[in-house]
C-alpha positions in Angstrom: -89.6 -77.6 34.2 -89.7 -81.6 33.2 -92.7 -82.4 31.1 -94.4 -85.6 29.9 -95.1 -86.2 26.2 -97.5 -88.8 25.3 -97.6 -90.5 21.9 -98.6 -93.9 20.3 -95.2 -95.2 19.4 -91.7 -94.1 20.6 -88.8 -95.2 18.5 -85.4 -94.8 20.6 -82.5 -94.7 18.2 -82.7 -92.6 14.8 -80.1 -94.9 12.9 -81.0 -97.0 10.1 -83.4 -99.6 11.8 -85.3 -96.9 13.8 -85.5 -94.3 10.6 -87.0 -97.1 8.6 -89.6 -98.2 11.0 -90.5 -94.3 11.5 -91.0 -93.9 7.6 -92.8 -97.4 7.3 -95.5 -96.3 10.1 -95.9 -92.7 8.5 -96.6 -94.2 5.2 -99.1 -96.9 6.3 -100.4 -95.6 9.8 -100.4 -91.8 9.2 -102.9 -91.6 12.3 -100.3 -92.9 14.7 -98.2 -90.2 16.9 -94.8 -91.6 16.3 -91.7 -90.1 18.0 -88.2 -90.7 16.6 -85.7 -89.9 19.5 -81.8 -89.7 19.3 -78.9 -88.1 21.2 -77.5 -86.9 17.8 -78.8 -84.0 15.9 -79.2 -85.8 12.7 -80.8 -89.2 11.5 -78.6 -92.0 10.4 -75.2 -90.6 11.6 -72.4 -90.9 9.1 -72.9 -93.9 7.0 -73.2 -95.6 3.6 -75.3 -98.7 3.6 -75.3 -100.9 0.5 -77.2 -103.7 -0.7 -78.2 -106.1 -3.5 -81.5 -105.9 -5.3 -82.3 -109.8 -4.1 -81.7 -108.5 -0.3 -85.2 -106.8 -0.3 -88.7 -108.3 -1.2 -90.4 -107.0 -4.1 -93.4 -106.1 -1.7 -91.0 -104.2 0.7 -89.1 -102.1 -2.0 -91.2 -99.0 -1.3 -89.6 -98.7 2.0 -86.1 -98.1 0.5 -86.9 -96.8 -3.0 -87.0 -93.2 -2.0 -83.6 -93.5 -0.1 -81.2 -95.0 -2.7 -78.7 -92.4 -3.7 -76.7 -94.5 -6.0 -77.3 -97.7 -8.3 -75.5 -100.1 -10.4 -76.4 -103.2 -12.8 -73.4 -105.2 -11.9 -70.3 -105.4 -9.4 -66.9 -106.9 -9.4 -64.9 -109.2 -6.9 -61.1 -109.8 -7.1 -58.9 -112.5 -5.6 -55.3 -113.4 -6.2 -56.4 -116.5 -8.4 -60.0 -115.4 -9.3 -62.0 -112.4 -10.4 -65.4 -111.8 -12.0 -68.2 -109.4 -12.8 -71.4 -110.5 -11.5 -74.6 -109.3 -13.2 -76.8 -108.4 -10.0 -78.3 -104.9 -9.3 -76.5 -102.9 -6.4 -77.6 -100.0 -4.4 -76.3 -97.6 -1.8 -78.0 -95.1 0.6 -76.1 -92.3 2.3 -77.1 -90.8 5.6 -77.6 -87.4 4.3 -80.2 -88.6 2.1 -81.9 -90.7 4.8 -81.7 -87.7 7.0 -83.2 -85.3 4.4 -86.2 -88.0 3.4 -87.1 -88.5 7.2 -87.2 -84.7 7.8 -89.5 -84.5 4.7 -91.9 -87.2 5.5 -92.2 -87.0 9.2 -94.0 -84.0 11.1 -91.9 -81.7 13.0 -92.9 -82.9 16.4 -92.2 -86.4 15.4 -88.4 -85.9 15.4 -86.9 -85.5 18.8 -83.1 -85.3 18.1 -80.5 -84.0 20.2 -82.0 -85.4 23.2 -80.2 -87.9 25.2 -82.2 -91.0 26.6 -81.3 -92.2 30.2 -83.6 -95.4 30.2 -86.5 -97.1 28.2 -89.3 -99.7 29.1 -92.0 -101.1 27.1 -94.2 -97.9 27.4 -91.8 -95.1 28.6 -88.7 -93.4 27.9 -86.8 -91.0 30.4 -84.7 -88.4 29.1 -81.6 -86.9 30.5 -83.1 -83.4 30.8 -85.7 -84.8 32.9 -88.6 -85.1 30.2 -90.7 -88.3 30.0 -92.2 -89.9 27.1 -95.3 -92.2 27.7 -96.3 -94.3 24.9 -98.7 -96.8 23.9 -95.3 -99.0 22.9 -91.8 -98.2 22.7 -89.2 -99.8 20.3 -85.4 -99.8 21.1 -83.1 -99.4 18.2 -80.0 -97.9 19.8 -77.3 -100.2 18.2 -75.9 -103.3 19.4 -76.6 -104.5 23.1 -74.5 -106.6 25.4 -72.3 -108.6 22.8 -70.7 -110.5 25.7 -73.4 -112.9 25.1 -72.0 -113.9 21.8 -68.8 -115.8 20.7 -67.8 -113.5 17.8 -65.3 -111.7 15.6 -65.6 -108.6 13.8 -65.8 -107.0 10.2 -64.3 -103.6 10.8 -63.3 -100.8 8.2 -62.4 -97.3 7.6 -64.0 -95.6 4.4 -63.2 -92.7 2.7 -64.9 -90.6 -0.2 -62.2 -89.3 -2.3 -62.3 -86.4 -4.7 -60.2 -87.2 -7.7 -58.1 -84.9 -10.1 -59.2 -86.9 -13.1 -61.9 -89.6 -14.0 -61.2 -92.9 -12.6 -61.4 -96.2 -14.6 -64.3 -98.0 -12.5 -67.8 -98.3 -14.0 -69.1 -100.8 -11.3 -68.6 -101.2 -7.6 -65.8 -103.4 -6.6 -67.4 -105.3 -3.6 -64.4 -107.2 -2.5 -60.7 -106.7 -3.8 -58.8 -109.3 -1.9 -55.6 -109.0 -4.0 -54.3 -106.6 -1.4 -51.6 -107.4 1.0 -53.3 -109.3 3.9 -53.1 -107.8 7.6 -55.0 -108.3 10.7 -57.0 -111.4 9.6 -58.9 -111.3 6.1 -58.4 -107.9 4.3 -60.0 -106.4 1.2 -60.9 -103.3 -0.3 -64.4 -102.0 -1.2 -64.9 -99.4 -3.9 -68.1 -97.5 -4.9 -67.7 -95.2 -7.8 -70.0 -92.1 -7.0 -69.3 -90.0 -9.9 -66.6 -89.8 -12.7 -64.2 -88.0 -10.2 -65.5 -89.4 -7.0 -64.7 -92.7 -5.4 -65.6 -94.1 -2.2 -62.8 -96.7 -1.0 -63.3 -98.7 2.1 -60.4 -100.6 3.8 -62.0 -103.7 5.5 -61.0 -106.7 7.8 -62.4 -109.6 9.2 -60.5 -109.5 12.5 -60.3 -111.1 15.9 -60.6 -107.6 17.5 -62.6 -104.5 17.0 -59.9 -101.8 17.4 -59.3 -99.7 14.3 -56.1 -98.1 13.4 -57.4 -95.0 11.7 -53.9 -93.6 10.5 -52.8 -97.0 9.1 -56.3 -97.7 7.3 -56.1 -94.1 5.8 -52.7 -94.8 4.6 -53.5 -97.9 2.9 -56.4 -96.3 1.3 -54.1 -93.7 -0.1 -51.6 -96.5 -1.3 -54.7 -98.5 -3.0 -55.9 -95.3 -4.7 -52.4 -94.5 -5.9 -51.9 -98.2 -7.0 -55.1 -97.6 -9.2 -53.5 -94.7 -10.8 -56.2 -92.3 -9.1 -54.8 -88.9 -7.9 -56.6 -87.8 -4.8 -57.3 -84.2 -4.6 -58.9 -84.5 -1.1 -60.8 -86.6 1.3 -64.7 -85.5 1.3 -65.6 -87.8 4.2 -64.4 -90.4 6.3 -66.5 -93.1 8.2 -65.4 -96.1 10.4 -67.2 -99.0 12.1 -66.8 -102.4 13.6 -69.6 -105.0 12.6 -70.0 -108.2 14.9 -69.9 -111.5 12.9 -71.3 -114.3 15.2 -70.5 -118.0 15.3 -72.3 -118.8 18.6 -74.0 -117.6 21.5 -77.0 -116.9 23.9 -79.6 -115.3 21.8 -82.1 -115.2 24.9 -79.6 -113.6 27.1 -78.6 -111.1 24.7 -82.4 -110.1 24.2 -83.1 -109.9 27.7 -80.1 -107.9 28.4 -81.5 -105.1 26.4 -84.6 -104.8 28.6 -87.0 -107.3 29.5 -90.3 -107.0 27.7 -88.9 -104.0 25.6 -89.4 -104.3 21.9 -86.0 -104.1 19.8 -85.3 -103.9 16.2 -81.9 -103.6 14.3 -78.6 -104.4 15.9 -80.3 -104.2 19.4 -82.5 -107.1 18.5 -79.9 -109.3 17.2 -81.1 -108.6 13.6 -77.9 -108.8 11.7 -76.2 -111.4 9.1 -73.9 -113.5 11.1 -71.2 -113.7 8.6 -71.3 -110.2 7.0 -72.6 -108.2 10.1 -74.9 -106.2 7.8 -78.4 -105.3 9.1 -80.0 -103.5 6.2 -82.1 -106.3 4.8 -83.3 -107.3 8.3 -84.2 -103.6 9.0 -86.3 -103.5 5.9 -88.1 -106.7 7.0 -88.6 -105.3 10.4 -90.0 -102.1 9.3 -92.6 -103.9 6.9 -93.6 -106.2 9.5 -94.4 -103.3 12.0 -96.3 -101.5 9.4 -98.6 -104.4 9.2 -99.3 -104.6 12.7 -102.3 -103.6 14.5 -101.2 -103.9 18.1 -98.8 -101.2 18.9 -98.9 -101.5 22.6 -95.5 -102.3 24.4 -96.7 -106.1 24.8 -97.8 -106.4 21.0 -94.6 -104.8 19.9 -92.5 -106.8 21.9 -94.4 -110.1 20.9 -93.8 -109.3 17.3 -90.1 -108.1 17.4 -89.0 -111.0 19.6 -90.7 -113.4 17.6 -89.1 -112.3 14.3 -85.7 -111.9 15.9 -85.9 -115.3 17.6 -87.3 -117.1 14.3 -84.2 -115.5 12.3 -81.6 -116.7 14.8 -82.9 -120.2 14.7 -82.9 -120.1 10.8 -79.4 -118.8 10.5 -77.2 -121.5 12.0 -75.9 -122.3 8.7 -74.2 -118.8 8.7 -72.8 -119.0 12.0 -71.2 -122.4 10.9 -69.5 -120.6 8.1 -68.4 -117.9 10.4 -67.0 -120.4 12.7 -65.0 -122.1 9.7 -63.7 -118.7 8.8 -62.5 -117.6 12.2 -61.8 -120.9 13.9 -60.8 -123.2 11.0 -58.8 -120.9 9.1 -55.5 -119.1 9.9 -56.1 -115.4 9.8 -53.6 -114.8 6.8 -55.6 -117.5 5.0 -59.1 -116.6 5.5 -59.4 -115.2 2.1 -59.4 -118.6 0.5 -62.5 -119.3 2.0 -64.3 -116.4 0.4 -62.3 -116.9 -2.9 -64.1 -120.4 -3.1 -67.4 -119.0 -2.2 -67.3 -116.4 -5.1 -66.6 -119.1 -7.8 -70.1 -120.4 -7.1 -73.5 -119.4 -9.0 -74.4 -115.5 -8.8 -77.9 -116.2 -7.8 -76.7 -118.5 -5.0 -74.4 -115.6 -3.8 -77.4 -113.2 -3.9 -79.3 -115.5 -1.8 -76.7 -115.8 0.7 -76.3 -112.3 1.4 -80.0 -111.9 1.8 -80.1 -114.6 4.4 -82.1 -116.7 2.3 -80.0 -119.7 1.2 -81.9 -122.7 -0.1 -81.1 -126.2 1.0 -79.4 -126.8 -2.2 -77.5 -123.5 -1.8 -76.1 -125.0 1.7 -75.2 -128.3 0.1 -73.3 -126.6 -2.7 -71.4 -124.3 -0.6 -70.3 -127.4 1.4 -69.4 -129.5 -1.4 -66.1 -130.3 -2.4 -62.7 -130.1 -0.7 -62.7 -127.3 2.0 -60.2 -124.6 1.8 -59.4 -125.2 5.4 -58.2 -128.3 7.3 -60.8 -130.7 7.6 -60.2 -131.4 11.3 -60.4 -127.8 12.4 -63.5 -127.4 10.1 -65.3 -130.2 11.9 -64.2 -128.5 15.4 -65.4 -125.2 14.1 -68.9 -126.6 13.2 -69.3 -128.2 16.6 -68.4 -124.9 18.3 -71.1 -123.0 16.1 -73.9 -125.3 17.3 -73.0 -124.6 21.2 
C-alpha cells in the first residue's frame, strides 16, 4: 500500500551535486531530516571527478576532504609544439569512495536508493511505486535538464582504468595530451596514475555531437597505452560521458523547464563551466551555500539556488565567448591550437580559469596577441556568444 513519508529536505538525485549537499547538511544541520533519493542502487554512479586545489575555496575544503581518493603535487600537458609541467595540486574522487562516505555519514533512513522518481515539486516527490514524500523543501539534482535551450557542443569521453603488467613511467597526471592524432573535433588523452601498475586513461573529444563510439575509443586507448610502452593485463573499469559546453542560450528558459519554483543544483541548475563542462567546483559552492542557509522551505531553497545559478550564468559570459571561438571560429581539426596557446600562459591564470574565477587581467591576457583562429570568424563567434 502506498505510503507518505515526511521530511525536512528531499534531495532528488544521488549524483555528485546531490551527495555533496546531503553530506554538507548532515555536517552542519544534523537535526534536519534529509532524504537522498535515486533510482540507482549506489551513490555517484560510475565516475571519477578531478579538480585543482584552486577550484575549492579554503573555507569549503571540509566538504571534499573526506572524499579525495588520489592527490598529486603537479600535472603535465603536452601539445605538438609545447609541453610543460605545472606546479599545482590536483586531486581525484571516485564514485566508490563517495558512495562509502555517504553511507557512513548519513543515517540509514536518509538513503532512498533504487527508488525511481516520477515527479518533483517544490515540496513533494512522487515515486514510481506510488509512495509520496512530503518535504519542507525539495532540491532537484537529477542531471542535465532540457539542453535545447542552449547553443552548445560537447566534451565527450571514454575512460578506462588499466591494470598493467609492469610499473608505468608516469609520476604525475597528464591532464591534456594533444600530441595524439586528431579526430572528431579536438582530441586529447587524459591520464591519472593511480598506482605503480594502475593507470586511468581517458580518450576525450571537443565534438559537435554527443555520440560516443565506445569500440573506437577503447581501441584508441589501447593504442595509446602501447605507444607509451604500457602492457595492459586487463581493463578494470570503464566509464563514458558527454558534457555540454555552452556558448549561448536562454538560462531562464532552461531553469523553468526543469520545474517552475523547484530548487535545482548541479547540471540541473545549469551549474557547470561553459568551456570544460565540469561541475564539481560549482557543486561544492552550492553545498556550502545551502549549509549556511536557514530557510529550507521550497520557497527558500528555490530563491537561494536560483539566485546563485543566475549570478553564475551572468558572470561567465567570458567563458561562453571562448567556447564560441573554439567551436565557431576554429576548424574542428585545428581546435587544439586554441588550447595550446592558452596553456602557454601563467599557471596561476590557468588555475583561476578552471575555477571560473578569472580576473579582469586574466581575461585581457587570454585575449591579447594574435588569435589562433581567423580574426573575422573570431569576431563573429564573439557576437554569437552574446545572444
